[in-house]
C-alpha positions as CSV (number, residue, x, y, z in Angstrom):
1,X,-145.0,-23.3,60.1
2,X,-141.4,-23.4,58.6
3,X,-138.5,-22.9,60.8
4,X,-135.5,-20.7,59.8
5,X,-131.9,-20.8,60.9
6,X,-130.8,-17.6,62.4
7,X,-127.8,-16.2,64.3
8,X,-127.8,-14.4,67.8
9,X,-124.9,-12.1,68.4
10,X,-123.8,-11.0,71.9
11,X,-121.8,-7.5,71.6
12,X,-120.4,-6.2,74.9
13,X,-121.3,-2.6,75.8
14,X,-119.1,0.0,74.2
15,X,-117.6,-2.6,71.5
16,X,-118.6,-2.9,68.0
17,X,-117.7,-6.5,67.4
18,X,-119.5,-9.5,68.9
19,X,-118.1,-11.9,71.7
20,X,-120.3,-14.6,70.5
21,X,-122.1,-15.8,67.5
22,X,-125.0,-18.4,68.4
23,X,-127.3,-20.5,66.2
24,X,-130.8,-20.4,67.0
25,X,-133.8,-21.7,64.9
26,X,-137.5,-20.1,65.1
27,X,-140.8,-20.1,63.3
28,X,-140.4,-17.8,60.1
29,X,-144.0,-16.1,60.7
30,X,-143.5,-15.7,64.7
31,X,-142.2,-12.6,66.3
32,X,-143.0,-14.2,69.7
33,X,-141.3,-17.4,68.9
34,X,-138.0,-15.4,67.6
35,X,-137.7,-13.6,70.6
36,X,-138.2,-16.8,72.8
37,X,-135.5,-18.8,71.0
38,X,-133.0,-15.7,71.0
39,X,-133.6,-15.4,74.9
40,X,-133.2,-19.0,75.4
41,X,-129.9,-19.1,73.5
42,X,-128.3,-15.9,74.9
43,X,-129.6,-17.0,78.5
44,X,-127.7,-20.3,78.0
45,X,-124.5,-18.6,77.0
46,X,-124.7,-15.8,79.9
47,X,-125.3,-18.6,82.5
48,X,-122.2,-20.7,81.3
49,X,-120.1,-17.4,80.8
50,X,-120.9,-15.5,84.2
51,X,-121.5,-18.9,86.4
52,X,-122.9,-17.9,89.8
53,X,-124.3,-14.3,88.8
54,X,-127.8,-13.5,88.0
55,X,-128.3,-13.4,84.3
56,X,-131.4,-11.8,82.5
57,X,-132.3,-11.3,78.9
58,X,-134.5,-8.8,77.6
59,X,-136.0,-9.6,74.1
60,X,-139.1,-7.2,74.0
61,X,-137.8,-5.5,70.9
62,X,-136.7,-8.3,68.6
63,X,-138.1,-7.7,65.3
64,X,-139.8,-10.2,63.0
65,X,-138.0,-9.4,59.6
66,X,-135.6,-6.9,58.1
67,X,-134.9,-5.1,60.9
68,X,-132.7,-7.1,63.4
69,X,-134.0,-5.8,66.7
70,X,-132.1,-5.4,69.8
71,X,-132.4,-6.9,73.2
72,X,-130.0,-6.6,76.4
73,X,-128.1,-9.0,78.4
74,X,-127.9,-8.2,82.0
75,X,-125.5,-9.7,84.8
76,X,-126.3,-8.8,88.5
77,X,-128.9,-6.2,87.3
78,X,-126.3,-4.4,84.9
79,X,-126.5,-4.1,81.4
80,X,-123.4,-6.1,80.0
81,X,-123.9,-6.6,76.4
82,X,-126.5,-6.0,73.5
83,X,-128.2,-9.1,72.1
84,X,-129.4,-9.1,68.3
85,X,-130.4,-11.6,65.9
86,X,-130.7,-12.1,62.0
87,X,-132.0,-14.5,59.7
88,X,-128.9,-16.7,58.5
89,X,-128.4,-16.8,54.6
90,X,-125.6,-18.8,53.6
91,X,-123.0,-17.3,50.8
92,X,-123.6,-18.5,47.5
93,X,-121.4,-21.1,46.0
94,X,-119.8,-20.7,42.8
95,X,-120.9,-23.3,40.2
96,X,-119.3,-24.0,37.0
97,X,-121.5,-23.2,34.0
98,X,-123.2,-25.9,32.0
99,X,-122.4,-24.0,28.8
100,X,-118.7,-23.7,29.4
101,X,-116.5,-26.3,27.8
């Protein structure tokens, strides 16, 4: 199986901008692995940020391709943020044409 590089965004409730952008790698063909890796990254971030509190990440609706899906980050049983993921595609780099002088 091939691995893909993806990003995990943590978007606090009531906001439109992410407060964290994390990198994760998952199997390209596995919805379960994507959800597992997104949960792992979000849990590590949440435990670091909210030390001493109970942190849980629900990733049951993370989609495989196209649709980004969405999960939720809970702290002490209260939903604090939306967790979403996407496959990272680097921006193309302009290359000088071989035909220009």
